[in-house]
C-alpha positions in Angstrom: 131.0 255.2 48.1 129.6 258.7 47.5 127.4 259.9 44.7 130.5 261.4 43.0 132.0 257.9 42.8 129.1 256.6 40.7 129.6 256.2 36.9 126.1 257.5 36.0 123.8 259.7 38.1 120.2 260.6 37.2 119.7 264.3 37.8 116.0 265.3 38.2 115.2 268.9 37.4 111.9 270.8 37.3 110.2 272.5 34.4 108.2 275.7 34.9 105.1 273.6 34.6 106.2 271.6 37.6 106.9 268.5 35.6 110.1 266.7 36.7 112.6 265.6 34.0 115.3 263.1 34.8 118.5 262.8 32.7 121.5 260.5 33.2 124.9 262.3 33.4 128.5 261.5 34.1 129.5 262.9 37.5 132.9 263.9 38.9 134.2 264.9 42.2 136.7 267.8 42.7 138.9 269.0 45.5 137.1 270.6 48.4 134.1 268.2 48.1 132.8 269.9 45.0 130.9 267.7 42.5 129.3 268.3 39.1 129.2 267.5 35.4 129.8 269.2 32.1 127.1 269.8 29.5 126.1 272.2 26.7 124.9 275.6 27.8 121.8 275.3 25.6 120.8 271.9 27.0 117.4 271.5 28.6 118.8 270.7 32.0 120.8 274.0 32.1 117.6 276.0 31.2 115.6 274.2 33.9 118.4 274.7 36.5 118.4 278.4 35.7 114.7 278.5 36.7 114.8 276.0 39.6 118.2 275.3 41.3 116.8 272.5 43.5 117.6 269.0 42.0 117.8 265.4 43.1 120.5 262.9 42.2 120.3 259.1 42.2 122.7 256.4 40.9 121.5 255.0 37.6 122.7 253.2 34.5 123.5 254.8 31.1 119.9 254.9 30.2 118.8 256.7 33.3 117.2 253.7 35.1 117.8 254.3 38.8 119.5 251.6 40.8 117.2 249.6 43.0 117.7 250.2 46.7 119.1 253.7 46.3 117.4 256.9 47.6 117.4 260.3 45.9 119.9 262.9 47.2 118.8 266.5 47.3 121.2 269.2 46.0 121.3 272.8 44.7 122.7 273.2 41.3 124.6 276.3 39.9 126.0 276.9 36.4 129.7 277.5 36.1 131.1 279.2 33.0 134.4 280.2 31.4 137.8 279.0 32.8 136.0 277.7 35.9 134.7 274.8 33.8 138.3 273.5 33.2 138.7 271.6 36.5 135.4 269.8 35.8 136.6 268.8 32.3 140.0 267.6 33.6 138.2 265.5 36.3 135.9 264.1 33.6 138.9 263.1 31.4 140.7 261.5 34.4 137.6 259.5 35.5 136.2 258.4 32.1 139.4 258.3 30.0 139.0 257.6 26.3 135.2 257.8 26.4 135.4 261.6 26.7 137.1 262.3 23.3 134.9 259.7 21.7 131.7 261.4 23.0 133.1 264.8 22.0 133.8 263.5 18.5 130.2 262.3 18.3 128.9 265.8 19.2 131.1 267.3 16.5 129.7 264.9 13.9 126.2 265.7 15.1 126.8 269.4 14.8 128.1 269.0 11.2 125.3 266.7 10.1 122.6 268.8 11.6 124.3 272.1 10.8 124.0 273.1 14.4 126.3 275.7 15.9 128.5 274.3 18.6 127.3 275.3 22.1 129.4 276.7 24.9 130.4 274.0 27.4 129.4 274.8 31.0 129.7 272.9 34.2 126.9 272.3 36.7 128.2 272.4 40.2 126.1 270.6 42.9 126.0 271.3 46.6 124.2 268.9 48.9 121.4 270.2 51.1 
């Protein structure tokens, strides 16, 4: 089993202060050994990756609690925009099925309730070191 086969992965990114922030994400594998996830362009993890591309990944549960007996895996993250996000989205829908439109609907409701402008969706591509 590879990290891309996991349901949830904790990605640890670094703030400018040096503080490490870990966030659970859904992860997908693509052709050619590429892996990554989709998120909002204005998310904290995207901002942190823009400053520090080095991240670590570790299998976790939906709340980000890392699985005992697993070790962090080092990777370099890069932001993917535009039509290049489409393969990540398709892989996400194939792997997670009906959960994807349900989560998307939840984000739309959140944006209406909070009067927040919908953010651009980007993919974060990960390359192992």
